[in-house]
C-alpha positions as CSV (number, residue, x, y, z in Angstrom):
1,M,171.0,56.1,-111.9
2,L,174.1,57.6,-110.3
3,S,176.5,59.7,-112.3
4,A,180.2,58.9,-112.1
5,P,181.0,61.8,-109.8
6,Q,178.1,60.8,-107.5
7,A,179.2,57.2,-107.4
8,A,182.8,58.3,-106.6
9,K,181.5,60.4,-103.8
10,V,179.4,57.5,-102.3
11,L,182.4,55.2,-102.5
12,W,184.6,57.8,-100.8
13,G,182.1,58.2,-98.0
14,L,181.6,54.4,-97.6
15,G,185.4,54.0,-97.5
16,R,185.6,56.5,-94.7
17,L,182.7,55.1,-92.7
18,L,184.1,51.5,-93.0
19,R,187.2,52.9,-91.2
20,F,184.9,54.5,-88.5
21,D,185.7,57.9,-89.8
22,P,182.7,60.3,-89.3
23,Q,184.1,62.5,-92.0
24,G,182.6,60.0,-94.4
25,L,179.1,61.4,-93.6
26,K,180.2,64.5,-95.6
27,A,179.7,62.5,-98.8
28,F,176.0,62.8,-98.2
29,D,174.7,66.3,-98.4
30,G,171.6,65.8,-96.3
31,S,169.1,66.7,-99.0
32,P,165.9,64.8,-99.7
33,E,167.2,64.2,-103.2
34,D,170.4,62.6,-102.0
35,A,168.4,60.4,-99.6
36,L,166.0,59.3,-102.4
37,R,169.0,58.6,-104.7
38,S,170.4,56.3,-102.0
39,F,167.6,53.8,-102.7
40,W,169.4,52.9,-105.9
41,A,171.4,50.7,-103.5
42,A,168.3,48.4,-103.3
43,L,168.3,47.9,-107.0
44,Y,172.1,47.4,-107.2
45,L,171.8,44.7,-104.5
46,L,168.8,42.9,-106.2
47,P,170.9,40.3,-107.9
48,L,172.7,39.5,-104.6
49,F,169.3,39.3,-102.9
50,G,168.2,36.8,-105.6
51,F,171.3,34.7,-104.9
52,F,170.5,34.7,-101.1
53,V,166.9,33.5,-101.9
54,I,168.2,30.7,-104.1
55,A,170.8,29.7,-101.5
56,D,168.1,29.6,-98.8
57,R,165.9,27.5,-101.0
58,L,168.7,25.0,-101.8
59,G,169.6,24.8,-98.1
60,E,166.1,24.6,-96.8
61,T,165.6,22.0,-94.2
62,D,161.9,22.6,-93.6
63,E,160.0,20.4,-96.1
64,A,156.9,22.6,-96.1
65,L,159.0,25.6,-97.2
66,A,161.1,23.5,-99.6
67,D,158.0,22.4,-101.5
68,I,156.8,25.9,-102.2
69,G,156.9,26.8,-105.8
70,L,159.8,29.0,-106.9
71,G,157.4,31.7,-108.3
72,A,155.5,32.0,-105.0
73,L,158.8,32.0,-103.1
74,L,160.2,34.8,-105.2
75,L,157.0,36.9,-105.0
76,V,156.8,36.8,-101.2
77,R,160.5,37.3,-100.7
78,T,160.6,40.2,-103.2
79,L,157.7,41.9,-101.3
80,H,159.7,41.2,-98.1
81,Y,162.7,42.9,-99.7
82,V,160.8,46.0,-100.9
83,I,159.0,46.5,-97.6
84,G,162.2,45.9,-95.7
85,W,163.9,48.8,-97.6
86,C,160.9,51.1,-96.8
87,L,159.8,50.2,-93.3
88,F,162.6,51.5,-91.2
89,P,163.1,54.8,-93.0
90,V,159.3,55.5,-92.6
91,V,159.5,54.7,-88.9
92,M,162.6,56.8,-88.6
93,D,160.8,59.8,-89.9
94,G,158.6,59.8,-86.8
95,V,161.4,58.7,-84.5
96,S,163.8,61.5,-85.7
97,R,161.1,64.1,-84.9
98,L,160.7,62.7,-81.4
99,L,164.4,62.9,-80.9
100,G,164.6,66.4,-82.3
101,R,166.9,65.2,-85.1
102,H,164.7,65.4,-88.2
103,D,167.0,68.0,-89.7
104,R,169.7,65.3,-89.9
105,L,167.4,62.5,-91.1
106,Y,168.2,62.7,-94.9
107,G,172.0,62.6,-94.4
108,W,171.7,59.7,-92.0
109,L,169.3,57.8,-94.4
110,A,171.7,58.2,-97.4
111,A,174.6,56.8,-95.3
112,Y,172.4,54.0,-93.9
113,N,171.1,52.9,-97.3
114,W,174.5,52.9,-98.9
115,M,176.0,51.0,-96.0
116,Q,173.7,48.1,-96.9
117,V,175.9,47.4,-99.9
118,P,179.0,46.3,-97.9
119,I,176.8,44.7,-95.3
120,M,175.1,42.4,-97.7
121,I,178.4,41.6,-99.4
122,A,179.7,40.5,-96.0
123,F,177.1,37.8,-95.8
124,V,178.1,36.2,-99.1
125,P,180.8,33.9,-97.6
126,M,178.3,32.3,-95.3
127,A,175.9,31.5,-98.2
128,L,178.7,30.1,-100.3
129,L,179.9,28.0,-97.4
130,T,176.4,26.6,-96.8
131,L,175.9,25.9,-100.5
132,S,179.2,24.0,-100.7
133,G,178.3,21.8,-97.8
134,G,180.9,23.3,-95.5
135,D,181.0,23.1,-91.8
136,P,177.8,24.6,-90.4
137,R,179.7,25.8,-87.3
138,A,182.0,27.8,-89.5
139,A,179.1,29.3,-91.3
140,L,177.4,30.2,-88.0
141,F,180.7,31.8,-86.7
142,L,181.0,33.9,-89.8
143,N,177.4,34.9,-89.6
144,V,177.8,36.0,-86.0
145,I,180.9,38.1,-86.9
146,A,179.1,39.7,-89.9
147,F,176.0,40.4,-87.7
148,L,178.1,42.1,-85.0
149,A,180.0,44.2,-87.6
150,M,176.6,45.2,-89.1
151,A,175.3,46.3,-85.8
152,L,178.5,48.2,-85.0
153,Y,178.5,50.1,-88.3
154,L,174.8,51.0,-88.2
155,G,175.2,52.2,-84.6
156,F,178.2,54.3,-85.6
157,I,176.1,55.9,-88.5
158,A,173.2,56.5,-86.2
159,R,175.3,58.1,-83.5
160,H,177.3,60.4,-85.8
161,G,174.7,60.8,-88.6
162,L,171.9,61.9,-86.2
163,D,174.2,63.3,-83.5
164,L,172.8,61.0,-80.8
165,P,174.2,59.8,-77.5
166,L,175.5,56.2,-77.5
167,S,172.4,54.8,-75.7
168,S,170.0,56.3,-78.3
169,A,172.1,55.0,-81.2
170,I,172.1,51.5,-79.6
171,G,168.3,51.8,-79.2
172,L,167.9,52.6,-82.9
173,V,169.9,49.6,-84.0
174,L,167.8,47.4,-81.7
175,L,164.6,48.9,-83.2
176,D,165.9,48.2,-86.7
177,L,166.8,44.6,-85.8
178,I,163.4,44.1,-84.2
179,L,161.5,45.4,-87.2
180,S,163.6,43.2,-89.5
181,E,162.9,40.1,-87.4
182,V,159.2,40.8,-87.3
183,L,159.0,41.4,-91.0
184,H,161.0,38.2,-91.6
185,A,158.7,36.2,-89.3
186,L,155.7,37.5,-91.2
187,A,157.2,36.5,-94.6
188,M,158.0,33.1,-93.3
189,G,154.5,32.8,-92.0
190,V,153.1,33.6,-95.4
191,L,155.4,31.1,-97.0
192,G,154.4,28.5,-94.5
193,G,150.8,29.0,-95.3
194,L,151.6,28.5,-99.0
195,G,153.1,25.1,-98.4
196,P,151.3,21.8,-99.0
197,E,148.6,20.7,-96.6
198,P,149.8,18.2,-94.0
199,A,148.9,14.6,-94.7
C-alpha cells in the first residue's frame, strides 16, 4: 500500500506527464522497489476492471459468449487481467537490454504502470454510453479518441523514460498494442470454447 507522501508524489508525476512534461518522470526514482510498488495500480483499478467486464457482458452481441457462466467469464478475464499486467514488463526487460536502456527500465515501468490509471478511467464514458443504449457511433468516436490519447501518452513515456528516439518509442507502443491484442484474442478464444455446443 502506498503511503500518503508516496501517493502525493505519484499524483504529482502523473499530473506533469498528462501535460506532456517530462519532469513528471522525476516522481519515479528508478529503483526496483519503486517499480514493484507501481503494480498497486493494478489492484486499485480492479473494481474498474470488474465494471468493464460486466459492461461487456451486458452489451455482448455474440450469443455464444453471452451464454457463458459469469463465474467462468470472471475467471478467464481475471487471468487475462493479471497476465496483461505482467507480460509487457517481462518482455521489456529483454527489449531494454537490447536497446541498451536497462538502467532506465524501472523508472519507465513505474511511470508506465501508474499511467494506466488515467488511461482506464478515460474509457469509462464509452462503457457508460454503451450501457445506456447511446449512439454506438458516438461510443466508437470516443473510443478512438481515448485510444489515440493512450498511444500518445505511452509513446511519450517510452521516449523520455527510456531516452529513445521517436521511431523506437513508436515501435514499443506498437509492440505493447500487438501483445495486448494477441492476449485479448487468446482470452476470447478460451471463452468461445467454454460456450454451449452449437445445435
